[in-house]
C-alpha positions in Angstrom: -0.2 -0.1 0.2 2.7 2.7 0.7 4.8 1.7 -1.8 1.8 2.3 -4.5 1.0 5.6 -2.5 4.6 6.8 -3.0 4.6 5.8 -6.9 1.4 7.9 -7.4 2.9 11.0 -5.4 6.7 10.7 -6.7 6.0 13.3 -10.1 9.2 14.2 -12.0 7.1 17.5 -12.3 7.5 18.3 -8.7 10.9 17.0 -8.0 12.9 20.0 -8.8 10.9 21.7 -5.9 12.5 20.2 -3.2 13.6 22.6 -0.7 16.8 24.3 -1.8 17.2 20.8 -4.1 19.3 21.0 -7.2 20.4 23.7 -9.5 17.7 23.7 -12.2 20.3 24.8 -14.6 22.3 21.4 -14.0 20.3 18.6 -14.9 20.5 15.4 -12.8 19.8 11.9 -14.4 18.4 10.6 -11.4 18.2 7.2 -12.7 21.7 6.7 -12.9 22.3 7.9 -9.1 23.9 5.0 -7.5 22.0 4.0 -4.0 24.1 1.8 -1.5 22.8 0.4 1.6 25.5 -0.7 3.9 25.2 -2.2 7.7 26.6 0.2 10.2 25.8 -1.9 13.9 22.9 -3.5 15.5 19.6 -2.5 13.8 21.1 0.5 12.0 22.0 0.6 8.1 23.4 3.8 5.8 21.9 4.5 2.7 24.0 6.9 0.6 23.1 8.2 -3.2 22.7 12.0 -3.6 22.4 14.4 -0.6 22.6 13.3 3.0 23.4 10.1 4.7 20.3 8.7 5.2 20.2 6.3 8.6 17.9 3.3 8.7 16.7 1.5 11.8 15.2 -1.6 10.3 13.0 -3.9 12.7 10.1 -6.0 13.4 8.3 -2.4 14.2 9.1 -0.9 10.8 11.8 1.3 9.4 12.8 4.6 10.9 14.6 7.0 8.5 16.9 9.8 9.1 16.8 12.2 6.3 15.6 11.4 2.9 17.6 13.2 0.1 15.9 14.5 -2.8 12.3 14.1 -4.3 13.3 12.3 -7.3 15.0 9.7 -5.8 12.2 8.8 -3.3 10.5 5.6 -5.2 13.9 4.4 -5.5 15.1 4.7 -2.1 12.0 3.0 -1.0 12.7 0.2 -3.3 16.4 -0.1 -2.0 15.2 -0.4 1.3 12.4 -3.2 0.4 15.6 -5.0 -0.6 16.7 -5.3 2.9 13.5 -5.6 4.9 9.7 -6.2 4.2 8.8 -3.5 6.8 7.5 -0.4 5.8 9.0 2.9 6.4 6.9 4.4 9.4 8.6 7.2 11.1 10.9 9.9 9.5 13.3 12.4 11.7 14.7 15.2 10.0 18.5 16.5 10.9 18.2 19.9 9.8 16.1 22.2 7.2 18.6 22.0 4.0 16.9 20.2 0.6 19.3 17.4 0.4 18.0 16.0 3.9 14.4 16.7 3.4 13.8 16.7 0.0 11.5 13.6 0.1 9.2 14.8 2.8 6.4 15.6 0.8 6.5 12.1 -0.9 6.9 10.6 2.0 4.3 12.3 4.2 2.0 11.8 1.4 2.3 8.1 2.2 1.7 8.3 5.6 5.1 8.7 6.9 5.1 10.2 10.6 7.8 13.1 10.2 9.9 14.2 13.1 12.1 17.3 13.5 13.1 20.2 15.9 10.4 22.9 16.1 12.8 25.3 13.7 12.7 23.2 11.3 9.3 23.1 10.8 9.2 26.8 11.5 11.8 27.4 8.7 9.7 25.1 6.4 6.7 27.0 7.1 8.4 30.4 6.4 9.4 29.2 2.8 5.8 28.3 2.1 6.5 24.3 2.2 3.4 22.3 1.1 1.8 20.9 4.1 2.6 17.4 3.5 6.3 17.9 3.8 6.0 19.6 7.2 7.1 17.8 10.3 4.1 16.6 12.0 6.2 16.0 15.5 8.3 19.0 16.7 10.7 19.2 19.7 12.6 21.8 21.7 14.6 19.5 23.4 14.3 15.6 22.9 11.7 13.1 21.7 12.6 9.3 22.0 11.0 6.6 19.7 11.0 2.8 21.5 11.2 1.0 18.3 13.0 -2.2 17.3 14.1 -3.0 20.5 15.8 0.0 21.2 15.4 3.7 22.1 16.0 6.0 19.4 16.8 9.3 21.0 16.5 12.5 19.1 17.6 15.5 20.2 18.6 19.4 19.6 21.8 20.7 19.8 23.4 24.1 20.0 22.7 26.1 16.6 25.8 24.6 14.7 25.2 23.7 10.9 21.6 25.5 11.2 19.8 26.4 14.5 17.6 23.3 13.8 20.2 20.5 14.1 19.5 17.3 15.8 21.5 14.3 16.6 20.2 10.8 16.9 21.3 8.4 19.3 20.3 4.9 18.6 21.4 3.6 22.1 20.9 -0.3 21.7 22.7 -0.4 18.6 25.5 2.4 19.7 25.6 4.2 16.8 25.1 8.2 16.3 23.3 10.3 13.4 25.2 13.5 13.7 23.8 14.9 10.4 25.8 17.8 8.8 27.3 19.3 11.8 30.0 16.6 11.2 31.2 15.7 7.6 34.1 13.2 6.7 34.7 14.7 2.9 34.0 18.5 3.3 34.8 21.3 5.8 32.2 22.6 8.3 29.7 24.7 6.8 28.1 27.2 9.2 24.8 28.2 7.5 24.6 31.5 8.8 21.6 32.5 6.9 19.7 29.7 8.8 20.9 30.3 12.0 24.1 28.3 12.2 27.4 29.4 14.0 30.5 28.6 15.1 30.1 28.3 18.6 27.2 26.0 18.6 29.4 24.0 16.1 32.2 23.5 18.7 29.4 23.1 21.2 27.7 20.1 19.4 31.0 18.6 18.5 31.4 18.7 22.3 28.2 16.8 22.9 28.8 14.2 20.0 32.7 13.3 21.4 31.5 13.3 25.2 28.5 10.9 24.4 30.5 8.8 21.9 32.5 5.6 23.4 35.3 4.2 21.5 33.1 1.5 19.8 30.4 4.0 18.9 29.7 4.1 15.0 29.2 7.4 13.8 27.1 8.2 10.8 28.0 12.1 9.1 25.6 13.8 7.3 28.2 13.4 4.2 30.8 11.2 4.1 32.0 7.7 5.6 30.9 6.0 8.8 33.3 7.1 11.7 34.4 7.0 15.0 34.8 9.3 17.9 38.3 9.9 17.1 37.4 10.9 13.7 35.0 13.8 15.2 37.8 14.5 17.6 40.2 15.2 14.4 37.5 17.3 12.8 36.9 19.6 15.7 40.4 19.9 16.3 41.1 21.0 13.0 38.2 23.6 13.3 40.1 25.2 16.6 43.7 25.2 14.6 42.1 26.9 11.8 40.2 29.4 14.1 43.1 30.3 15.9 45.2 31.0 12.6 42.0 33.0 11.0 41.6 35.0 14.4 45.4 36.3 14.5 45.2 37.3 10.8 41.7 39.5 11.4 43.5 40.9 14.4 46.4 41.9 12.2 44.3 43.6 9.9 44.2 41.3 7.1 41.2 41.1 4.4 39.2 37.9 3.8 41.5 37.9 0.6 44.4 38.0 2.3 43.0 35.5 4.9 42.2 33.1 2.1 45.7 33.1 0.5 47.5 32.5 3.7 47.5 28.9 3.8 45.3 28.7 6.9 43.9 25.3 5.8 46.6 24.2 3.6 47.4 20.5 5.4 43.7 20.0 5.4 42.4 20.5 2.1 43.3 16.9 1.0 41.1 15.6 3.6 38.1 18.0 3.5 38.3 20.0 0.2 38.0 23.1 -0.8 37.9 25.5 2.5 36.5 28.4 1.1 32.6 28.3 2.2 34.3 27.6 5.7 36.4 30.4 5.5 34.1 32.6 4.4 32.1 31.9 7.4 34.7 31.6 10.0 36.1 35.0 8.9 32.6 36.8 9.5 32.3 35.3 12.7 35.6 36.0 13.9 35.0 39.6 13.5 36.5 40.3 9.6 34.1 42.4 7.5 33.8 40.9 3.8 
């Protein structure tokens, strides 16, 4: 029944309307996107495709999805999940408001999936005139716990980091943390200032993850590979190093162009890529004037 509903509601004409989803000038062959599901630990799997990593709690009570990528992929994502389990997708938790994480909300909402998110995620979606079916039905300012598939699935708000509506999800029995885009393994951090993100909250949120995780905790990043506590520590320490360097340059009166040319991220770029977006936000937050 659910799959039939999804087939009716996924229309390619609506696909490009996923919030902040895909640049219309860059057409995507959605059928060519490689979808991969891998087991993480316990009940938890991770689905990779195009957009943020999807966490999946799979068991006799049904499937909990963490984020849902883009609207044109919904049918294929549901089909891929169906290759792992006969149970239906019952719940969806959004880690934050960006379109590569909530683009499938409308399709899943129309199919009867119950959507959870931080209060501010719903507020920003309402402000963006998002369709009713895409909106979270259950919101929380602090925490919410689902008792599903034999474990506690604990979703909780963290300080404004990537955005002002970030949530972490802790699968307590499986010992897995999903950190959304607060943590990535293939990009520098992005503090989305226009959506309430910030540097202090990023450091605080990472500290929460580091404090919660043990040596055997599996950590799902918003983008990139399944990681460990040590990987999150490395990511946090990189931010602190670059922050100190940029702060010193700002104190010396350097412009953003001079900071960008100073090699403040040079030894980290092989791992985390292009630092421009990170440096731009960091420069502004530390008092620099663009």
